[in-house]
C-alpha positions as CSV (number, residue, x, y, z in Angstrom):
1,M,0.0,0.0,0.0
2,G,3.0,2.3,0.4
3,L,3.3,2.9,-3.4
4,L,-0.1,4.1,-4.4
5,Q,-1.1,6.2,-7.4
6,M,0.6,9.6,-7.5
7,G,-1.2,12.5,-5.9
8,K,-1.4,16.0,-7.3
9,F,-0.8,19.5,-6.0
10,F,-1.2,22.9,-7.6
11,I,1.0,26.1,-7.5
12,D,-0.6,29.2,-8.9
13,G,-3.0,27.1,-10.8
14,R,-0.4,24.9,-12.4
15,E,-0.8,21.1,-11.8
16,F,2.1,18.9,-10.5
17,N,2.2,15.2,-10.0
18,A,3.8,14.0,-6.7
19,P,6.4,11.3,-7.0
20,K,5.9,7.9,-5.3
21,L,7.2,7.5,-1.8
22,N,8.7,4.7,0.2
23,A,6.6,3.4,3.1
24,G,7.2,5.2,6.4
25,L,6.3,8.2,8.6
26,Y,7.1,11.6,7.2
27,I,7.5,14.5,9.6
28,V,6.6,17.5,7.5
29,A,7.3,21.1,8.5
30,T,4.6,23.6,7.4
31,P,4.4,27.4,7.2
32,I,4.2,29.4,10.5
33,G,2.2,32.2,8.9
34,N,2.8,32.8,5.2
35,L,1.4,29.9,3.1
36,R,4.1,30.4,0.5
37,D,6.8,29.4,3.0
38,I,6.6,25.7,2.2
39,S,9.0,23.6,0.2
40,I,8.3,21.7,-3.0
41,R,9.3,18.5,-1.2
42,A,6.7,19.1,1.5
43,L,4.0,19.6,-1.1
44,E,5.1,16.5,-3.0
45,T,5.0,14.5,0.3
46,L,1.6,15.8,1.5
47,A,0.1,15.0,-2.0
48,A,1.6,11.5,-2.2
49,V,1.1,10.0,1.2
50,D,-1.9,7.8,2.1
51,L,-2.8,9.8,5.1
52,I,-2.0,13.1,6.8
53,I,-2.3,13.3,10.6
54,C,-2.7,16.8,11.8
55,E,-3.4,18.8,15.1
56,D,-6.6,20.5,13.8
57,S,-7.9,19.3,10.5
58,R,-9.7,22.6,9.9
59,T,-6.5,24.6,10.3
60,S,-4.5,22.2,8.1
61,A,-7.3,22.3,5.5
62,K,-6.4,26.0,4.8
63,L,-2.9,25.0,3.7
64,L,-4.0,21.8,1.8
65,N,-6.8,23.5,0.0
66,H,-4.5,26.4,-1.0
67,Y,-2.4,23.9,-2.9
68,G,-5.2,21.6,-4.1
69,I,-4.1,18.6,-2.0
70,K,-6.9,16.1,-1.5
71,T,-5.1,13.6,0.8
72,K,-7.2,12.1,3.6
73,K,-6.7,13.7,7.0
74,L,-6.9,12.4,10.6
75,S,-7.0,14.6,13.7
76,F,-4.1,13.9,16.0
77,H,-3.6,16.1,19.1
78,E,-2.4,16.0,22.7
79,H,-5.8,14.6,23.9
80,N,-5.9,11.6,21.6
81,E,-2.3,11.0,20.5
82,K,-1.7,8.0,22.7
83,E,-4.9,6.3,21.5
84,K,-4.3,7.2,17.8
85,T,-0.6,6.1,18.0
86,K,-1.5,2.4,18.0
87,Y,-3.7,2.8,15.0
88,I,-1.1,4.8,13.0
89,I,1.7,2.3,13.9
90,K,-0.5,-0.5,12.6
91,R,-1.0,1.2,9.3
92,L,2.7,2.0,9.0
93,K,3.5,-1.7,9.6
94,E,1.2,-2.5,6.7
95,G,3.4,-0.5,4.4
96,E,1.5,2.8,4.2
97,T,2.9,6.3,3.9
98,I,1.8,8.7,6.5
99,A,2.7,12.4,7.1
100,L,2.6,14.2,10.4
101,I,2.0,17.9,10.4
102,S,1.3,20.4,13.2
103,D,-0.9,23.6,12.9
104,A,2.3,25.5,12.0
105,G,6.0,24.9,11.9
106,T,8.0,21.8,12.7
107,P,6.0,19.0,14.4
108,L,7.0,17.9,17.9
109,I,8.5,21.4,18.7
110,S,6.0,22.4,21.5
111,D,3.5,20.3,19.5
112,P,2.1,16.7,19.6
113,G,3.9,13.8,18.0
114,F,6.7,12.6,20.3
115,P,5.0,9.4,21.5
116,L,4.3,8.4,17.8
117,V,7.9,9.1,16.7
118,Q,9.3,7.3,19.7
119,Q,7.1,4.2,19.1
120,A,7.9,4.2,15.4
121,R,11.6,4.2,16.2
122,D,11.2,1.4,18.7
123,E,9.3,-0.6,16.1
124,G,12.1,-0.1,13.6
125,L,9.9,1.8,11.1
126,D,11.3,4.3,8.6
127,I,10.9,8.0,9.6
128,F,11.8,10.8,7.2
129,A,12.3,14.5,8.1
130,I,10.9,17.0,5.6
131,A,12.6,20.1,6.9
132,G,11.1,23.6,6.9
133,P,9.9,26.5,9.0
134,S,10.4,26.7,12.8
135,A,9.3,29.7,14.8
136,L,12.2,29.5,17.3
137,I,14.9,29.4,14.6
138,A,13.2,32.2,12.5
139,A,13.0,34.4,15.6
140,L,16.6,33.7,16.6
141,S,17.9,34.7,13.1
142,V,16.3,38.2,13.3
143,S,16.6,38.9,17.1
144,G,20.0,40.5,17.1
145,L,20.9,38.3,20.1
146,P,23.8,35.8,20.0
147,S,22.9,32.8,17.9
148,D,26.0,30.6,18.3
149,N,24.7,29.1,21.6
150,F,21.1,28.9,22.6
151,S,18.6,26.8,24.5
152,F,14.8,26.4,23.8
153,F,12.3,25.9,26.6
154,G,9.0,26.2,24.9
155,F,6.0,27.2,27.1
156,L,6.9,27.7,30.8
157,P,4.4,26.9,33.6
158,A,1.3,29.2,33.7
159,K,1.4,29.8,37.5
160,S,3.8,32.5,38.5
161,V,5.5,30.6,41.4
162,A,6.3,27.6,39.2
163,R,7.3,29.8,36.3
164,E,9.8,31.8,38.4
165,K,11.1,28.7,40.0
166,Y,11.9,27.4,36.5
167,M,13.5,30.7,35.5
168,Q,15.6,30.8,38.6
169,K,17.4,27.6,37.3
170,L,18.2,29.5,34.1
171,K,19.4,32.7,35.7
172,N,23.1,32.1,35.2
173,N,22.9,30.4,31.8
174,Q,25.2,32.1,29.4
175,E,23.5,31.1,26.2
176,T,20.5,32.9,24.6
177,L,17.2,31.6,26.1
178,I,14.2,31.0,23.9
179,F,10.6,30.7,25.0
180,Y,7.1,30.6,23.6
181,E,4.2,32.4,25.3
182,S,0.5,32.9,24.6
183,P,-0.8,36.5,24.2
184,H,-2.9,36.5,27.4
185,R,0.1,35.4,29.6
186,L,2.8,37.5,28.0
187,A,2.5,40.3,30.6
188,A,2.9,37.9,33.5
189,F,5.8,36.2,31.8
190,L,7.6,39.5,31.4
191,D,7.0,40.4,35.1
192,S,8.6,37.1,36.1
193,A,11.5,37.5,33.6
194,Q,12.3,41.0,34.9
195,N,12.1,39.7,38.5
196,I,14.5,36.8,37.9
197,F,16.9,37.9,35.1
198,G,17.0,41.6,36.1
199,S,15.6,44.7,34.5
200,T,18.6,45.4,32.3
201,R,18.9,42.0,30.7
202,K,18.5,42.4,26.9
203,A,15.6,40.6,25.2
204,A,13.7,40.4,22.0
205,I,10.0,39.5,21.3
206,I,8.9,38.5,17.9
207,F,5.2,38.6,17.0
208,E,3.3,37.2,14.0
209,I,6.4,35.8,12.3
210,S,6.1,35.8,8.5
211,K,2.6,37.3,8.7
212,Q,1.5,40.7,7.4
213,Y,1.9,42.4,10.8
214,E,5.1,40.8,11.8
215,R,7.0,42.9,14.3
216,I,10.1,42.7,16.4
217,M,10.7,44.5,19.7
218,R,14.2,44.5,21.1
219,N,15.2,46.2,24.4
220,S,15.9,45.6,28.0
221,L,13.3,43.5,29.9
222,S,12.1,46.5,31.9
223,N,11.5,48.6,28.8
224,L,9.8,45.7,27.0
225,N,7.6,45.1,30.0
226,E,6.7,48.8,30.2
227,Q,5.9,49.1,26.5
228,L,3.6,46.0,26.5
229,K,1.7,46.7,29.8
230,N,-2.0,46.8,29.3
231,K,-1.6,46.3,25.5
232,Q,-3.8,43.9,23.6
233,I,-1.6,41.2,22.2
234,K,-2.6,39.0,19.3
235,G,-0.9,35.7,18.4
236,E,1.7,33.7,20.2
237,A,5.1,35.4,20.9
238,V,8.6,34.1,20.7
239,I,10.7,35.6,23.5
240,L,14.5,35.6,23.5
241,I,16.5,36.6,26.5
242,S,20.3,37.2,26.3
243,G,22.4,35.0,28.5
244,A,24.2,36.0,31.7
245,K,27.6,37.7,31.3
246,K,30.5,35.5,31.9
247,I,32.3,36.5,35.1
248,N,35.9,35.5,35.7
249,I,36.2,34.3,39.3
250,D,39.5,33.8,41.1
251,E,39.7,30.0,41.6
252,N,41.2,30.6,45.1
253,I,38.1,32.5,46.2
254,W,35.5,29.9,45.4
255,Q,37.7,27.0,46.5
256,E,38.3,28.7,49.9
257,E,34.5,29.2,50.3
258,L,33.9,25.6,49.2
259,A,36.4,24.4,51.9
260,N,34.5,26.4,54.6
261,L,31.2,25.0,53.5
262,L,32.5,21.4,53.6
263,K,33.3,21.8,57.3
264,N,29.6,21.8,58.3
265,N,27.7,20.6,55.2
266,S,27.5,17.6,53.0
267,L,29.6,17.3,49.9
268,K,26.5,17.4,47.7
269,S,25.0,20.6,49.1
270,S,28.4,22.3,49.2
271,V,29.0,21.6,45.6
272,E,25.6,22.7,44.5
273,N,25.9,25.9,46.5
274,I,29.2,26.9,44.9
275,T,28.1,25.7,41.4
276,A,25.0,27.9,41.5
277,K,26.7,30.9,43.1
278,Y,29.6,31.2,40.8
279,N,28.0,29.7,37.6
280,L,30.7,26.9,37.4
281,K,30.5,23.4,36.0
282,R,29.4,20.9,38.6
283,K,32.2,18.5,37.8
284,Q,34.8,21.2,38.2
285,V,33.5,22.0,41.7
286,Y,32.9,18.3,42.6
287,D,36.5,17.4,41.7
288,A,37.8,20.3,43.8
289,A,35.7,19.2,46.7
290,L,37.1,15.7,46.6
291,K,40.7,17.1,46.6
292,I,39.9,19.3,49.6
293,R,38.5,16.3,51.5
294,E,41.5,14.2,50.6
295,K,43.9,16.8,52.0
296,K,42.0,16.7,55.4
297,I,42.2,12.9,55.7
């Protein structure tokens, strides 16, 4: 069943035949705003597969109808993905071709799909990546913040206490930090970020990427917070926060403090204390703690 009759797709009214595909699961990235931000390979894949599984079939229909793709669709979201995974795996084992798409961007990135891909890998089934748009990468490329080293954290907890506890762990990270946030929680997010990272930390917020009203705001956290207070926000935002500045610490200073901590505290708590306070690598501090203990024996 994996090599069925070729499907068709249309670009500006011109008809194209999609090539036959090998059986397997195709992870297809789709536009995050502008429908023209899709690759020819993605269109060929979506037109050729036996089935497209998508977050919201109504949302995906806008893209598929735009390109005249008539492939059957199956709803697949966070509330039914475990149940539907067994069904999809069965069809893949029978030799079908199936594409996974999200409402926008690259599947699995803050979107459903991980249990399916994990199960397909465990079963030894073929999985193919059809690369394309990703909001976090697009935002990073235009943010003006360092792009050589970054970490992505998606959506943080909605409750302020849990959110700030999570941010606290990232306070000393030196790479650019990337988050997603919904419009109605953006103000609360910025309050927490200013609280934890400090008012002068540089940040960028990108709205409506690739859409008509795309805009980028880049400033300190306090300025961004002030500019957006009580403003009506539309669409999800990508928030990028610059990393902490690297501070050169005299090794003798932190090692002396570590030695004092070890007198009355466990090795684990002493190491964690110094690691967090001076933004050091845990192994570096742990090795130093062992040497200090050996000298005392």
